[in-house]
MIDOSE-1310 file (N, C-alpha, C; in nm, 2 decimals, decimal comma, always signed):
residues 45
mpye	+0,08/-0,12/-0,01/+0,00/-0,01/+0,01/+0,09/+0,11/-0,01; +0,08/+0,22/-0,10/+0,14/+0,36/-0,10/+0,09/+0,44/+0,02; +0,22/+0,51/+0,04/+0,19/+0,60/+0,16/+0,09/+0,73/+0,08; +0,01/+0,76/+0,19/-0,08/+0,86/+0,17/-0,07/+0,96/+0,26
kgng	-0,06/+1,09/+0,25/-0,06/+1,20/+0,35/-0,19/+1,21/+0,40; -0,18/+1,18/+0,54/-0,28/+1,21/+0,64/-0,34/+1,36/+0,69; -0,41/+1,36/+0,79/-0,44/+1,48/+0,83/-0,34/+1,53/+0,94; -0,21/+1,47/+0,93/-0,09/+1,52/+1,04/-0,13/+1,48/+1,17
ktav	-0,17/+1,40/+1,19/-0,22/+1,35/+1,33/-0,17/+1,21/+1,38; -0,09/+1,17/+1,29/-0,06/+1,02/+1,30/+0,08/+1,00/+1,37; +0,09/+0,92/+1,49/+0,18/+0,93/+1,54/+0,22/+0,75/+1,55; +0,35/+0,71/+1,55/+0,40/+0,57/+1,54/+0,47/+0,56/+1,69
ialg	+0,41/+0,45/+1,76/+0,48/+0,43/+1,91/+0,55/+0,27/+1,89; +0,66/+0,29/+1,92/+0,72/+0,16/+1,90/+0,80/+0,14/+2,05; +0,77/+0,02/+2,11/+0,81/-0,02/+2,23/+0,87/-0,16/+2,21; +0,99/-0,17/+2,26/+1,09/-0,28/+2,28/+1,19/-0,29/+2,36
gnal	+1,24/-0,39/+2,38/+1,41/-0,37/+2,44/+1,38/-0,34/+2,60; +1,43/-0,26/+2,64/+1,44/-0,20/+2,79/+1,32/-0,15/+2,81; +1,24/-0,11/+2,72/+1,09/-0,05/+2,73/+1,01/-0,13/+2,79; +1,02/-0,28/+2,80/+0,91/-0,37/+2,84/+0,96/-0,42/+2,94
gntp	+1,08/-0,42/+2,96/+1,12/-0,46/+3,13/+1,15/-0,58/+3,11; +1,20/-0,66/+3,22/+1,26/-0,80/+3,24/+1,15/-0,92/+3,29; +1,09/-0,87/+3,38/+0,99/-0,95/+3,45/+0,85/-0,94/+3,40; +0,75/-1,05/+3,41/+0,62/-1,00/+3,40/+0,55/-0,89/+3,46
qeql	+0,60/-0,87/+3,59/+0,51/-0,75/+3,67/+0,60/-0,64/+3,64; +0,72/-0,63/+3,59/+0,79/-0,51/+3,55/+0,75/-0,48/+3,44; +0,71/-0,57/+3,34/+0,63/-0,51/+3,20/+0,52/-0,46/+3,23; +0,42/-0,51/+3,32/+0,31/-0,47/+3,36/+0,30/-0,33/+3,39
elvq	+0,41/-0,31/+3,49/+0,41/-0,17/+3,56/+0,45/-0,07/+3,45; +0,56/-0,11/+3,36/+0,59/+0,00/+3,26/+0,52/+0,02/+3,16; +0,41/-0,09/+3,12/+0,31/-0,06/+3,00/+0,21/+0,02/+3,06; +0,19/+0,00/+3,18/+0,08/+0,09/+3,27/+0,12/+0,25/+3,25
ntak	+0,24/+0,26/+3,27/+0,30/+0,39/+3,28/+0,30/+0,45/+3,14; +0,35/+0,37/+3,04/+0,36/+0,41/+2,92/+0,23/+0,45/+2,86; +0,14/+0,36/+2,89/-0,01/+0,39/+2,85/-0,07/+0,53/+2,87; -0,04/+0,57/+3,00/-0,06/+0,70/+3,08/-0,02/+0,82/+2,97
hivd	+0,12/+0,80/+2,95/+0,19/+0,90/+2,87/+0,11/+0,89/+2,72; +0,08/+0,78/+2,64/+0,01/+0,77/+2,53/-0,11/+0,84/+2,54; -0,20/+0,83/+2,63/-0,34/+0,88/+2,66/-0,31/+1,03/+2,66; -0,21/+1,09/+2,73/-0,16/+1,24/+2,76/-0,16/+1,27/+2,62
miqd	-0,08/+1,20/+2,54/-0,06/+1,26/+2,42/-0,16/+1,27/+2,30; -0,24/+1,18/+2,32/-0,38/+1,17/+2,24/-0,48/+1,29/+2,29; -0,48/+1,30/+2,39/-0,58/+1,41/+2,45/-0,52/+1,55/+2,41; -0,40/+1,58/+2,43/-0,31/+1,69/+2,36/-0,35/+1,71/+2,21
g	-0,39/+1,61/+2,15/-0,39/+1,62/+1,99/-0,26/+1,61/+1,92
């Protein structure tokens, strides 16, 4: 599919490596914290 310019409000967020932690508990905590920042970004437009 060729690239088409959108409305300028597209963001690509990639998480991996250290961003995901080492243990299941750490992964859960990091994902919850990261999700809060993503929600803030979406709300800010």
